[in-house]
ChimeraX commands (.cxc) that place a marker at each C-alpha (Angstrom):
marker #1 position -3.36,-11.09,-21.16 radius 0.5
marker #1 position -1.35,-12.25,-19.25 radius 0.5
marker #1 position -1.89,-12.67,-15.32 radius 0.5
marker #1 position -0.40,-10.59,-12.08 radius 0.5
marker #1 position 0.68,-12.48,-9.22 radius 0.5
marker #1 position 0.24,-10.40,-5.93 radius 0.5
marker #1 position 3.60,-9.93,-5.56 radius 0.5
marker #1 position 3.28,-7.96,-9.33 radius 0.5
marker #1 position 0.56,-5.39,-7.67 radius 0.5
marker #1 position 2.34,-5.03,-4.61 radius 0.5
marker #1 position 5.40,-3.91,-5.91 radius 0.5
marker #1 position 3.38,-1.64,-8.27 radius 0.5
marker #1 position 1.37,-0.62,-5.28 radius 0.5
marker #1 position 5.06,0.31,-2.82 radius 0.5
marker #1 position 5.62,2.15,-6.31 radius 0.5
marker #1 position 3.06,4.25,-6.48 radius 0.5
marker #1 position 3.03,4.61,-2.89 radius 0.5
marker #1 position 6.63,6.07,-3.08 radius 0.5
marker #1 position 5.74,9.06,-5.71 radius 0.5
marker #1 position 3.31,10.23,-2.91 radius 0.5
marker #1 position 5.87,10.34,-0.45 radius 0.5
marker #1 position 5.11,7.20,1.27 radius 0.5
marker #1 position 8.50,5.77,2.52 radius 0.5
marker #1 position 6.72,2.23,2.67 radius 0.5
marker #1 position 8.62,-0.14,5.78 radius 0.5
marker #1 position 6.69,-3.30,5.66 radius 0.5
marker #1 position 3.75,-5.06,3.73 radius 0.5
marker #1 position 2.51,-8.00,6.00 radius 0.5
marker #1 position -0.38,-10.88,4.73 radius 0.5
marker #1 position -2.99,-11.20,7.12 radius 0.5
marker #1 position -5.37,-14.05,6.01 radius 0.5
marker #1 position -5.31,-16.37,4.04 radius 0.5
marker #1 position -7.70,-17.21,1.25 radius 0.5
marker #1 position -9.56,-15.51,-1.80 radius 0.5
marker #1 position -9.66,-12.83,0.76 radius 0.5
marker #1 position -5.88,-11.07,1.21 radius 0.5
marker #1 position -5.77,-8.92,3.49 radius 0.5
marker #1 position -2.75,-6.82,4.11 radius 0.5
marker #1 position -1.24,-4.31,6.89 radius 0.5
marker #1 position 1.11,-1.57,5.87 radius 0.5
marker #1 position 3.72,-0.15,7.78 radius 0.5
marker #1 position 4.87,3.40,6.45 radius 0.5
marker #1 position 6.17,6.91,6.32 radius 0.5
marker #1 position 5.05,10.30,5.40 radius 0.5
marker #1 position 8.38,11.86,4.27 radius 0.5
marker #1 position 9.79,14.76,6.60 radius 0.5
marker #1 position 8.42,12.15,9.61 radius 0.5
marker #1 position 9.77,9.74,11.42 radius 0.5
marker #1 position 6.07,8.63,12.65 radius 0.5
marker #1 position 5.84,4.73,11.66 radius 0.5
marker #1 position 1.54,3.99,10.77 radius 0.5
marker #1 position -0.22,1.01,10.14 radius 0.5
marker #1 position -2.79,0.61,7.94 radius 0.5
marker #1 position -5.07,-2.69,6.80 radius 0.5
marker #1 position -6.66,-3.17,4.03 radius 0.5
marker #1 position -7.46,-5.43,0.95 radius 0.5
marker #1 position -6.28,-6.87,-1.94 radius 0.5
marker #1 position -9.33,-5.47,-3.69 radius 0.5
marker #1 position -9.16,-1.87,-2.67 radius 0.5
marker #1 position -4.94,-0.92,-2.71 radius 0.5
marker #1 position -6.26,1.54,-5.24 radius 0.5
marker #1 position -8.81,3.56,-2.90 radius 0.5
marker #1 position -5.53,3.63,-0.35 radius 0.5
marker #1 position -3.82,4.88,-3.13 radius 0.5
marker #1 position -6.44,7.70,-3.71 radius 0.5
marker #1 position -6.49,8.18,-0.22 radius 0.5
marker #1 position -2.54,8.32,-0.44 radius 0.5
marker #1 position -2.89,11.41,-3.52 radius 0.5
marker #1 position -5.52,13.23,-1.32 radius 0.5
marker #1 position -2.74,13.65,0.63 radius 0.5
marker #1 position -0.22,14.79,-1.02 radius 0.5
marker #1 position -2.39,17.75,-2.52 radius 0.5
marker #1 position -2.65,18.84,0.88 radius 0.5
marker link #1:1,2 radius 0.2
marker link #1:2,3 radius 0.2
marker link #1:3,4 radius 0.2
marker link #1:4,5 radius 0.2
marker link #1:5,6 radius 0.2
marker link #1:6,7 radius 0.2
marker link #1:7,8 radius 0.2
marker link #1:8,9 radius 0.2
marker link #1:9,10 radius 0.2
marker link #1:10,11 radius 0.2
marker link #1:11,12 radius 0.2
marker link #1:12,13 radius 0.2
marker link #1:13,14 radius 0.2
marker link #1:14,15 radius 0.2
marker link #1:15,16 radius 0.2
marker link #1:16,17 radius 0.2
marker link #1:17,18 radius 0.2
marker link #1:18,19 radius 0.2
marker link #1:19,20 radius 0.2
marker link #1:20,21 radius 0.2
marker link #1:21,22 radius 0.2
marker link #1:22,23 radius 0.2
marker link #1:23,24 radius 0.2
marker link #1:24,25 radius 0.2
marker link #1:25,26 radius 0.2
marker link #1:26,27 radius 0.2
marker link #1:27,28 radius 0.2
marker link #1:28,29 radius 0.2
marker link #1:29,30 radius 0.2
marker link #1:30,31 radius 0.2
marker link #1:31,32 radius 0.2
marker link #1:32,33 radius 0.2
marker link #1:33,34 radius 0.2
marker link #1:34,35 radius 0.2
marker link #1:35,36 radius 0.2
marker link #1:36,37 radius 0.2
marker link #1:37,38 radius 0.2
marker link #1:38,39 radius 0.2
marker link #1:39,40 radius 0.2
marker link #1:40,41 radius 0.2
marker link #1:41,42 radius 0.2
marker link #1:42,43 radius 0.2
marker link #1:43,44 radius 0.2
marker link #1:44,45 radius 0.2
marker link #1:45,46 radius 0.2
marker link #1:46,47 radius 0.2
marker link #1:47,48 radius 0.2
marker link #1:48,49 radius 0.2
marker link #1:49,50 radius 0.2
marker link #1:50,51 radius 0.2
marker link #1:51,52 radius 0.2
marker link #1:52,53 radius 0.2
marker link #1:53,54 radius 0.2
marker link #1:54,55 radius 0.2
marker link #1:55,56 radius 0.2
marker link #1:56,57 radius 0.2
marker link #1:57,58 radius 0.2
marker link #1:58,59 radius 0.2
marker link #1:59,60 radius 0.2
marker link #1:60,61 radius 0.2
marker link #1:61,62 radius 0.2
marker link #1:62,63 radius 0.2
marker link #1:63,64 radius 0.2
marker link #1:64,65 radius 0.2
marker link #1:65,66 radius 0.2
marker link #1:66,67 radius 0.2
marker link #1:67,68 radius 0.2
marker link #1:68,69 radius 0.2
marker link #1:69,70 radius 0.2
marker link #1:70,71 radius 0.2
marker link #1:71,72 radius 0.2
marker link #1:72,73 radius 0.2
view
């Protein structure tokens, strides 16, 4: 199995987030080492309010699940 880079994971994250109606403004890496943390700036569909969310690399899927729940409401 070919290793996936952080950048590949983030590109896939952005793609999936768009599917849930999120417009990704920016993702910044905060922290260093093995425990990569990120700061996400995004907008909901039809909103001009920029939201901010912090997440760990290993929790990307949990954040996408939250976006999925929001999209269903």
